[in-house]
C-alpha positions as semicolon CSV with decimal commas, in nm:
position;residue;x (nm);y (nm);z (nm)
1;X;0,029;-0,004;-0,016
2;X;0,258;0,274;0,082
3;X;0,418;0,182;-0,263
4;X;0,082;0,254;-0,418
5;X;0,061;0,607;-0,215
6;X;0,391;0,699;-0,322
7;X;0,305;0,624;-0,672
8;X;0,011;0,823;-0,648
9;X;0,153;1,092;-0,491
10;X;0,445;1,095;-0,716
11;X;0,196;1,105;-1,008
12;X;-0,002;1,393;-0,873
13;X;0,320;1,583;-0,820
14;X;0,434;1,535;-1,175
15;X;0,082;1,638;-1,292
16;X;0,117;1,961;-1,085
17;X;0,439;2,023;-1,213
18;X;0,325;1,974;-1,580
19;X;0,040;2,196;-1,508
20;X;0,236;2,476;-1,346
21;X;0,488;2,449;-1,654
22;X;0,186;2,484;-1,895
23;X;0,047;2,783;-1,715
24;X;0,392;2,943;-1,700
25;X;0,431;2,899;-2,082
26;X;0,071;3,039;-2,150
27;X;0,115;3,308;-1,929
28;X;0,460;3,422;-2,069
29;X;0,631;3,419;-1,731
30;X;0,984;3,368;-1,803
31;X;0,952;3,522;-2,166
32;X;0,936;3,891;-2,041
33;X;0,875;4,138;-2,296
34;X;1,008;3,912;-2,603
35;X;0,816;3,774;-2,899
36;X;0,605;3,889;-3,209
37;X;0,432;4,162;-2,995
38;X;0,762;4,358;-2,928
39;X;0,935;4,291;-3,303
40;X;0,851;4,656;-3,385
41;X;1,114;4,767;-3,127
42;X;1,363;4,567;-3,324
43;X;1,234;4,697;-3,681
44;X;1,236;5,053;-3,603
45;X;1,513;5,169;-3,831
46;X;1,326;4,989;-4,134
47;X;1,482;5,018;-4,479
48;X;1,505;5,194;-4,831
49;X;1,233;4,958;-4,928
50;X;1,002;5,098;-4,699
51;X;1,012;5,449;-4,914
52;X;0,816;5,697;-4,748
53;X;0,654;5,458;-4,491
54;X;0,987;5,418;-4,347
55;X;0,951;5,700;-4,079
56;X;0,631;5,530;-3,955
57;X;0,838;5,247;-3,792
58;X;0,950;5,519;-3,549
59;X;0,617;5,686;-3,504
60;X;0,468;5,367;-3,386
61;X;0,694;5,342;-3,096
62;X;0,561;5,662;-2,950
63;X;0,430;5,676;-2,623
64;X;0,045;5,682;-2,581
65;X;-0,189;5,670;-2,297
66;X;-0,231;5,317;-2,161
67;X;-0,040;5,205;-2,460
68;X;-0,368;5,242;-2,693
69;X;-0,183;5,348;-2,981
70;X;-0,459;5,550;-3,114
71;X;-0,314;5,633;-3,467
72;X;-0,384;5,534;-3,825
73;X;-0,149;5,660;-4,118
74;X;-0,226;5,714;-4,497
75;X;0,064;5,727;-4,705
76;X;0,027;5,906;-5,060
77;X;0,345;5,989;-5,270
78;X;0,516;6,252;-5,059
79;X;0,234;6,302;-4,801
80;X;0,163;6,118;-4,485
81;X;-0,162;6,178;-4,320
82;X;-0,219;6,094;-3,935
83;X;-0,564;6,013;-3,821
84;X;-0,682;5,954;-3,461
85;X;-0,826;5,602;-3,432
86;X;-1,102;5,721;-3,214
87;X;-1,216;5,348;-3,156
88;X;-0,912;5,340;-2,963
89;X;-1,008;5,530;-2,661
90;X;-1,004;5,541;-2,295
91;X;-1,365;5,632;-2,250
92;X;-1,448;5,822;-1,926
93;X;-1,090;5,870;-1,881
94;X;-1,042;6,069;-2,197
95;X;-1,408;6,192;-2,274
96;X;-1,297;6,447;-2,497
97;X;-0,993;6,263;-2,655
98;X;-0,742;6,488;-2,537
99;X;-0,504;6,237;-2,402
100;X;-0,544;6,050;-2,734
101;X;-0,423;6,377;-2,921
102;X;-0,133;6,388;-2,702
103;X;-0,040;6,035;-2,808
104;X;-0,082;6,147;-3,162
105;X;0,154;6,434;-3,100
106;X;0,408;6,183;-2,960
107;X;0,398;5,960;-3,284
108;X;0,433;6,286;-3,497
109;X;0,743;6,381;-3,298
110;X;0,886;6,027;-3,340
111;X;0,822;6,079;-3,730
112;X;0,988;6,395;-3,755
113;X;1,288;6,279;-3,574
114;X;1,286;5,987;-3,823
115;X;1,236;6,144;-4,146
116;X;1,513;6,401;-4,104
117;X;1,750;6,104;-4,030
118;X;1,645;5,933;-4,350
119;X;1,696;6,230;-4,539
120;X;1,336;6,388;-4,546
121;X;1,184;6,715;-4,415
122;X;0,876;6,697;-4,237
123;X;0,641;6,982;-4,285
124;X;0,364;6,913;-4,015
125;X;0,019;7,089;-4,047
126;X;-0,209;6,985;-3,751
127;X;-0,586;6,999;-3,792
128;X;-0,752;7,272;-3,643
129;X;-1,066;7,216;-3,433
130;X;-1,176;7,193;-3,088
131;X;-1,205;6,854;-2,898
132;X;-1,537;6,771;-2,777
133;X;-1,743;6,562;-2,547
134;X;-1,784;6,174;-2,648
135;X;-1,677;6,181;-3,026
136;X;-1,778;5,931;-3,250
137;X;-1,533;5,625;-3,320
138;X;-1,458;5,693;-3,676
139;X;-1,116;5,797;-3,775
140;X;-1,064;6,165;-3,782
141;X;-0,774;6,374;-3,934
142;X;-0,529;6,497;-3,709
143;X;-0,227;6,591;-3,915
144;X;-0,100;6,612;-4,262
145;X;0,277;6,582;-4,324
146;X;0,457;6,698;-4,663
147;X;0,776;6,526;-4,710
148;X;1,080;6,670;-4,913
149;X;1,416;6,569;-4,965
150;X;1,694;6,696;-4,777
151;X;2,037;6,593;-4,663
152;X;2,036;6,329;-4,383
153;X;2,080;6,463;-4,022
154;X;2,020;6,260;-3,696
155;X;2,040;6,361;-3,338
156;X;2,056;6,172;-3,003
157;X;1,701;6,189;-2,975
158;X;1,633;5,952;-3,285
159;X;1,899;5,715;-3,158
160;X;1,720;5,718;-2,833
161;X;1,354;5,609;-2,995
162;X;1,407;5,231;-2,904
163;X;1,527;5,280;-2,568
164;X;1,261;5,515;-2,450
165;X;1,008;5,331;-2,235
166;X;0,793;5,443;-1,948
167;X;0,938;5,351;-1,600
168;X;0,676;5,291;-1,338
169;X;0,919;5,155;-1,104
170;X;1,105;5,341;-0,797
171;X;1,313;5,614;-0,856
172;X;1,658;5,660;-0,647
173;X;1,692;5,924;-0,369
174;X;1,887;6,118;-0,589
175;X;1,817;6,479;-0,703
176;X;1,890;6,635;-1,073
177;X;2,110;6,908;-1,121
178;X;1,947;7,251;-1,169
179;X;2,086;7,322;-1,531
180;X;2,016;7,007;-1,682
181;X;1,644;7,083;-1,539
182;X;1,631;7,430;-1,682
183;X;1,751;7,274;-2,027
184;X;1,444;7,052;-2,014
185;X;1,214;7,324;-1,934
186;X;1,349;7,530;-2,226
187;X;1,326;7,222;-2,470
188;X;0,970;7,149;-2,390
189;X;0,859;7,505;-2,415
190;X;0,726;7,707;-2,720
191;X;0,451;7,959;-2,823
192;X;0,183;7,673;-2,764
193;X;0,335;7,477;-2,486
194;X;0,520;7,561;-2,122
195;X;0,687;7,320;-1,929
196;X;0,679;7,373;-1,512
197;X;0,924;7,170;-1,326
198;X;0,859;7,089;-0,938
199;X;1,149;7,014;-0,721
200;X;1,070;7,227;-0,395
201;X;1,022;6,939;-0,115
202;X;0,740;7,088;-0,009
203;X;0,561;7,176;-0,347
204;X;0,646;6,819;-0,437
205;X;0,443;6,667;-0,146
206;X;0,158;6,906;-0,198
207;X;0,155;6,803;-0,597
208;X;0,185;6,444;-0,476
209;X;-0,102;6,459;-0,255
210;X;-0,308;6,617;-0,542
211;X;-0,197;6,324;-0,763
212;X;-0,279;6,046;-0,501
213;X;-0,630;6,213;-0,431
214;X;-0,700;6,222;-0,800
215;X;-0,647;5,843;-0,802
216;X;-0,836;5,762;-0,500
217;X;-1,124;5,957;-0,706
218;X;-1,074;5,757;-1,025
219;X;-1,059;5,401;-0,859
220;X;-1,387;5,501;-0,675
221;X;-1,556;5,569;-0,984
222;X;-1,696;5,254;-1,133
223;X;-1,691;5,344;-1,513
224;X;-1,330;5,500;-1,510
225;X;-1,232;5,184;-1,327
226;X;-1,381;4,970;-1,605
227;X;-1,235;5,166;-1,871
228;X;-0,870;5,165;-1,704
229;X;-0,891;4,780;-1,659
230;X;-1,003;4,678;-1,988
231;X;-0,629;4,806;-2,118
232;X;-0,459;4,565;-1,878
233;X;-0,300;4,306;-2,034
234;X;-0,152;4,000;-1,848
235;X;-0,101;3,663;-2,029
236;X;0,121;3,587;-2,325
237;X;-0,183;3,519;-2,549
238;X;-0,367;3,819;-2,441
239;X;-0,062;4,039;-2,527
240;X;-0,006;3,860;-2,890
241;X;-0,390;3,888;-2,942
242;X;-0,406;4,267;-2,848
243;X;-0,035;4,408;-2,898
244;X;-0,122;4,688;-2,688
245;X;-0,188;4,788;-2,342
246;X;-0,034;4,779;-2,019
247;X;0,147;4,464;-1,919
248;X;0,275;4,358;-1,573
249;X;0,619;4,352;-1,746
250;X;0,587;4,734;-1,754
251;X;0,412;4,784;-1,439
252;X;0,711;4,846;-1,242
253;X;0,702;4,557;-1,006
254;X;1,015;4,371;-0,927
255;X;1,104;4,045;-1,108
256;X;0,974;3,824;-0,825
257;X;0,640;4,018;-0,812
258;X;0,625;4,008;-1,203
259;X;0,652;3,619;-1,193
260;X;0,394;3,585;-0,928
261;X;0,146;3,822;-1,093
262;X;0,151;3,617;-1,415
263;X;0,101;3,277;-1,241
264;X;-0,185;3,408;-1,002
265;X;-0,529;3,438;-1,153
266;X;-0,608;3,801;-1,269
267;X;-0,671;4,025;-1,017
268;X;-0,980;4,202;-1,133
269;X;-1,077;4,552;-1,131
270;X;-1,091;4,609;-0,746
271;X;-0,744;4,448;-0,705
272;X;-0,596;4,618;-0,994
273;X;-0,726;4,951;-0,862
274;X;-0,590;4,886;-0,505
275;X;-0,243;4,796;-0,664
276;X;-0,216;5,116;-0,877
277;X;-0,366;5,326;-0,618
278;X;-0,087;5,162;-0,361
279;X;0,186;5,188;-0,628
280;X;0,095;5,592;-0,700
281;X;0,107;5,660;-0,307
282;X;0,409;5,449;-0,213
283;X;0,643;5,439;-0,531
284;X;0,536;5,707;-0,803
285;X;0,478;5,980;-0,574
286;X;0,686;5,878;-0,290
287;X;1,002;5,835;-0,500
288;X;0,979;6,127;-0,740
289;X;1,260;6,387;-0,713
290;X;1,082;6,581;-0,978
291;X;0,737;6,646;-1,072
292;X;0,633;6,835;-1,397
293;X;0,343;6,986;-1,612
294;X;0,280;7,075;-1,974
295;X;0,074;7,372;-2,002
296;X;-0,144;7,498;-2,311
297;X;-0,355;7,800;-2,342
298;X;-0,663;7,582;-2,422
299;X;-0,617;7,183;-2,328
300;X;-0,940;7,105;-2,579
301;X;-0,769;7,280;-2,879
302;X;-0,683;7,011;-3,093
303;X;-0,351;7,156;-3,241
304;X;-0,235;7,242;-2,887
305;X;-0,303;6,891;-2,787
306;X;-0,110;6,767;-3,038
307;X;0,184;7,026;-2,991
308;X;0,208;6,939;-2,598
309;X;0,215;6,544;-2,715
310;X;0,518;6,660;-2,925
311;X;0,666;6,854;-2,637
312;X;0,630;6,537;-2,410
313;X;0,794;6,282;-2,658
314;X;1,084;6,533;-2,705
315;X;1,133;6,559;-2,351
316;X;1,114;6,180;-2,274
317;X;1,382;6,140;-2,569
318;X;1,598;6,372;-2,412
319;X;1,596;6,243;-2,062
320;X;1,635;5,893;-2,191
321;X;1,959;6,020;-2,358
322;X;2,048;6,173;-2,019
323;X;2,008;5,848;-1,832
324;X;1,684;5,923;-1,646
325;X;1,349;5,783;-1,637
326;X;1,010;5,940;-1,691
327;X;0,642;5,844;-1,607
328;X;0,300;6,040;-1,684
329;X;0,091;6,082;-1,364
330;X;-0,191;6,266;-1,557
331;X;-0,477;6,167;-1,284
332;X;-0,547;6,507;-1,202
333;X;-0,595;6,631;-1,553
334;X;-0,819;6,339;-1,625
335;X;-1,031;6,441;-1,319
336;X;-1,073;6,776;-1,448
337;X;-1,195;6,633;-1,805
338;X;-1,418;6,404;-1,609
339;X;-1,564;6,650;-1,394
340;X;-1,617;6,899;-1,698
341;X;-1,804;6,630;-1,882
342;X;-2,032;6,551;-1,577
343;X;-2,055;6,943;-1,504
344;X;-1,929;6,875;-1,154
345;X;-1,739;7,121;-0,934
346;X;-1,374;7,082;-1,008
347;X;-1,108;7,131;-0,749
348;X;-0,836;6,978;-0,919
349;X;-0,779;7,265;-1,195
350;X;-0,753;7,525;-0,939
351;X;-0,517;7,280;-0,724
352;X;-0,279;7,259;-1,041
353;X;-0,292;7,625;-1,123
354;X;-0,120;7,712;-0,832
355;X;0,189;7,509;-0,947
356;X;0,162;7,665;-1,299
357;X;0,259;8,023;-1,184
358;X;0,142;8,190;-1,517
359;X;-0,194;8,319;-1,611
360;X;-0,365;8,211;-1,937
361;X;-0,228;7,859;-1,930
362;X;-0,381;7,525;-1,804
363;X;-0,254;7,201;-1,715
364;X;-0,259;6,918;-1,998
365;X;-0,016;6,665;-1,852
366;X;0,151;6,587;-1,519
367;X;0,444;6,355;-1,501
368;X;0,752;6,267;-1,277
369;X;1,143;6,248;-1,342
370;X;1,402;6,059;-1,191
371;X;1,703;5,805;-1,178
372;X;1,524;5,457;-1,174
373;X;1,639;5,166;-0,959
374;X;1,582;4,927;-1,261
375;X;1,562;4,935;-1,634
376;X;1,195;4,953;-1,800
377;X;1,074;4,715;-2,017
378;X;0,942;4,781;-2,346
379;X;0,530;4,756;-2,415
380;X;0,395;4,570;-2,690
381;X;0,323;4,718;-3,042
382;X;0,098;4,663;-3,310
383;X;0,284;4,587;-3,664
384;X;0,324;4,874;-3,889
385;X;0,075;4,684;-4,152
386;X;-0,198;4,723;-3,920
387;X;-0,187;5,110;-3,909
388;X;-0,090;5,207;-4,230
389;X;-0,296;5,256;-4,541
390;X;-0,164;5,342;-4,904
391;X;-0,482;5,525;-4,967
392;X;-0,674;5,804;-4,778
393;X;-0,916;5,664;-4,509
């Protein structure tokens, strides 16, 4: 009998190991950010065979809210047309599609940098208009870009394109020198966009409290909670199916917690929200040596939203070159949009205005900067063929 029990026990153990191994493979526990969903990061340079599509390989590696990748491109001769793919939206997180247009601006900035490296001048003409509440899901024009031949010219920001990733992990307790910060503010600022950086300890605590309060308000809003969690991707099959969204590999957790998170059942909306709130309070805000804001004169002006997105991508590429990390913490502005959509009293706009320090400008983007404890992983990307048409949409 003992022998039989041993055989049964051993068989059960072997079956359990096989089951665990199967789940580990299915969930991509040890694969990390690798595989077909990440191939565009290796193909970002393209080749001469791509013709005028070549800069688009860099464009699709740009930042976007929740990695929604809300862009479509049409190529016709020496013209590129950028469309907002309004079906790829964040719902109540982005009722005016303001953040969507920030992401489009990021893609355009990458495109311009790549075009000049490949011997093309890119003249960008953003669409003129105002962002409205709950628009339709059909694609809409965001910008027209005329390409013209010019001598190739590349800068360090072009080379940083495949290395730029959002870093949601802890940042080191190490300040950033004032002069590089001043240059960053100048680099991001222009006629339509201003950059404000917050380094004072007291001011950082105040702004951090606003970010945490906005996060608490978001996770208490059932609609916002669901609109956020539907862009979370955990397992290998889910990532391969969608090739977008926030993955556990990019969540900023340690390697051990990443493995555990992949092996366990999906957390669900409530637990995911709790994890996000805890990370925002205890990691993102607590370890940030610098907060920043992008200001525009009208956050719902389409062209200004695109300009702000270009400024953010330019800043993120620059800090990548400098060995710094960056992460959006835009919850307060998302609450401003949500409150306006619902005609509710809004305290977040007034609270952020205290940090702006200038009249006639309003925040459209909040972020943090610092030296990261560990490198960030890349996010999944849809292939170029899925977002490019050779005719007008």
